[in-house]
N, C-alpha and C positions, 0 to 999 in steps of 0.2 A: 314447620315442615319443609318449606322451600329452602330455608337456610341449611337444614340438615342435608337435603339433596345436593345443594351446591357444594357444601363442605365435603360430602362423599365423592363428588365428581372431581373436586380439586385434589383430594388425597389419592384418588385412583390414577391421576395423571402422573406419568413418570417424571422424575426430577429433571431429566435431560430436556424435557419439553419447556421447562421454565428457564433453563440456562441459555444465555445468549450464544448463538453459533458464531464460530470464527468466520470472519469475512472471506469471501471468495478472493484469494490472493491474485489470481490471474486477472480478474476484473479490476481489483484495486490497483494492480500494476498499470493496466491500461488507463485508468482514470488519472493516476498519479503522473504517468509519463505525458499524457495529453495536457494536463495542467502545467507541468513544468515548462513546456515549450509553446504555450498558447501565444498566438500572434507571430511566431517565427515563420519566415517565408520558407526556410529549409530547416525543419526541426532536427533532423539527424546531424546537421552541422552546427547546431547551436552551442555557443560557449557562454557559460555563466560567469558572473562577476567574481565568484569564489573559486574559479578553476574547474567548474563542472563542465562535462562534455556530453554532447549528444541529446537525443530526444528525451531521455530519462534524467538528464542532468546529474550524472554520477561523477564524483571526483576520482581521479586516477588511483589514489591510495585506497579508496573504498573498493574500487574495482579489483585491485590486487588482493585486498583482504577477503572479498566475497567471491572473486572470480575463480577460485579454486586452484590457482597456480601462482607461484612466486615470480616476481619480476626480477630474477637474478641476472638476466642478460638483457642487453639492449633489444635484441630481436623479440624476446618474450614481451617486453614492455611495449614495443611497437605493435605487436599482435594484439595486446590488450587494449591499447588506445584505438586501434582500428575496430575492434569488437565493440567498443563504446559508441562508435559512430554508426557502424553497420547493424549490429544486433545487440543493443543494450538491454533488451528485455530479460534474458536469462539472469544477468547480474542484478538487475532491479528486483526481479522476483526473489532471488536469493537473499537480498537485503531485507525485503519485506518478510520473508519466511523467518529470518533470524530475529527480526523485531517482534513478530507475532509470538515466537517461542519464548521470548524474554518477559512477556507481559502476562500477568495472571489471568485477566479477562480481556483478551485481545478484541479491540473494536477498530473500525476503520480510522477513527479519530486518533487513537493512541498509536496505532501502527504508522499512520502518516506523520505524526509528530516525531517518532523515532527515525523514520526515513529521512525527514528533513533535518533534524538536529543531530543525528547520530545516536547510537545506542547508549552512549555515556552522557548525553545531554542532561542538563538539570531540569527540574520540574517546569511545567508550562505555567506561565503567568497569563491570566486572562487579559486579552488586549495586545499581547506581544505578537510579533510577526509570525513566530512559530505556531502560536495558538490559532491565529487567524488562518494560517496555511492549513493546519490540520482540520480546522472547522470547515473550510472550503472543500477540501478533499473528501471529508466525511459526507458533506451535502451532495457533492457530485457523485460519490459512490452510491448513496441512497437513491438518487435519481436514476442512475444506471441500473441498479437492481430492480427498481420499479418498471423501468422500460423493458428489462429482460424478462420480467414475470408477466407482463401484459400479454404476450402471445400465448403463454401457458394457460392463462385464464380463458382466453378465447377458445383454445382447443378443448378445454374441459367443459365448456358450456354446450 
């Protein structure tokens, strides 16, 4: 009898309740950008070994692709580079949004792997730098979500 009640309860639950929800991209962006420049004394002026710029460590070509404007003149390119230093968050969030849209079941892990390796990167190999990066971002994101939900639980009690 108990099994029948459990089965009935499971069947009555909407399918969306079982589907994983897409990560909060604004929070994932904050976690990613913080991770990218951890330990830097001036995160906004950070330069990566692969040519990445700013707090979110975005390559200029990625900024052109996701920044919504073509860098067809030197002035536009300079404006884009300044944006990478002063306000990289909109571009970072656009990259994360693009990655999330490409993935069938977007998780923080998969979106972080795409952000780090680019949308055309090959599959993740366990133990690779990209795999470890995505794993760390996913763990940091989960911790940030728990921290974010803690005040909600206190208010409900």
